[in-house]
N, C-alpha and C positions, 0 to 999 in steps of 0.2 A: 469907249463902249458904244456911244451913240453912232460913231462912224461905222463900227462893225455891224450894228443893226441896220443902218442905212444901206450898207453894202449888201447885206443878205437880202433886203427887200428889193433892191435893184436887180440882183442876180435872179431872184425868184420871179420877178416880173418879166425878165428876158427869157426865162425857161418856159413860160406858159406860151404855147403856140397861139397865133392869132385866130385860127379856126375854132379853138375851144372857147374863145370869148364871143364869137359871132352867134346870134340867135337862129340863123338859118340852118336847116338841115343839110347834111352833106349829100353828095351825089349818090353815094352808096345807099343811103337810106331812101332816097327817092326811087332808085332802081328796084329796091326790095319791095316797094309798095305797088309797083306796076305788075301787070299780068305777064306770065311767061310768053316768050315769043313762039315756042313750039310746044304743043301738048302731046305727050307720048302716052299712048294707051297701053295698059298692061295686057299681055297675051299669055295668060296662065295655062291655056289649053294646049299649047304647043310643047310637046316633050323634046328635051334637048338630047342630041346624040352624044354618046361617050366620045371623049377626045381620042384621037388616034394614038397619042402617047400612052394613054392609060391602057388601051387595048393591045398594043404591040410591044412597047418598050418595057413595061413593067414585067410581063411574063418572060420576055427575053433576058432581062437582067436577073431575074430569079433563077432561070435555068443556068446562066453563066456562073452565078455565084455558087449554086449547088455543085456544079462541075468543078469549080476551083477548090471547094472544101473537100470534095471526095478525092480529087487529085492530090491535094496536100496530105491527106491522111494516108493514102497509098504510098506517097513518096517518103513520108516519115517512117512508115512501117517497114518498107523494103530497104531504103537507102540509108537513112540516118540511124535508126535504132539498131540495125544489124551490124553496124560498124563497131559498136562498143559492146563488150561482154562484161557481165557482172561476175566477179570471182567469188567463190564461196569462202567464207571465213574459216581459217584453219586453226 
């Protein structure tokens, strides 16, 4: 039992990284405290233009989709539906 406890303590001490034991802050913390290299000013007064994809592709795809739906309805009415006839029950 004592050997098992000693083994667990040794494995736990090996699992702790050396940087966690050191009192000095890491490089990431030091960089976070510094001022930014480039300051970007907000320009809220400039309106953004609509993307060309939204202006041209969306209406074109809507027209193509509407044409396909209309074409399929016409094809169903003329070609497929007229091929089969419903017989009256005798």
